[in-house]
N, C-alpha and C positions, 0 to 999 in steps of 0.2 A: 810690194806694199799689199794689207787687207784691210779689210771690210764683213760687218755681217749683218745677215739677214734677217730683218727682224719681223716679229708676231703676223705684220701684216704685210710681208713683202715691200717691204723698204730699206737700200742701204744707201749709207752716207759714202760721196765721193769724197776722200781727201783733197783738204782744203790746196796741197800744192797743186793737185792736177786739176784743177777746179781755176787757182791760178795760170796756170797752163793754157790754158783752154781758154781760157776767160768767159767762163760761166755765170749767170747770174741767177738768183731765182726766180724762178717760175720760168723759167728758157726751157724750150721743148727740144727730147734726146726724142730721136732713131733706135729705138729694139730693134736688135735683129739677134738669130742662133746660127753659129758656125759649128756643128758637130757640137765638142762638150764646151764650147768659148761662146758666151754672152758678151756682146756687144755693142758698146755705147755711143753714139754718134751725134755730132752736133746736129742738127738740119738749118740748113742753108738758104731754102727756096728763098727770092727774094718776096713772099707775100713775106713769110716769117719774121724774115726783116725787117719787113716796115710796120709788121702788127709789133713787135715787140721794142721798134723807137718810140713806136704810136702810144704803144703805152708809158716809157720811163716820160712822154711828157705830158707836166698835167696843166699846160689851155696855150691858148694863140699866142702868140708871142706880138704879131698885129694883127687884126683884124684885118678880115676878110674883105677885098672889093672885088668889087664885078666892074671890068673894063671896058665894057661892052652895052651896058641898058637897052640902047636901043633895037638892038639884036633880041632880048631874052622874050620870048613869048607872057604872054599877061596870064599873071597868077588864076587860079581858079576862085569860083565864089563858093563859097558855105552859105 
């Protein structure tokens, strides 16, 4: 497969490869250079996965509940 580098240095990853790698818009990729080869890799750190999952959620499904309010310190007065 071939792709073209734009004047802004952007390239299009072909759909077939995006589907195979399960790439979605906004996903972070690691870019590295090995000799004359440019390598794009999915960034699979736990924090990145959590951030992407959080970004996809629009809101909490149920409200947060504090299960031990008596152990919480008092709120500071403003």
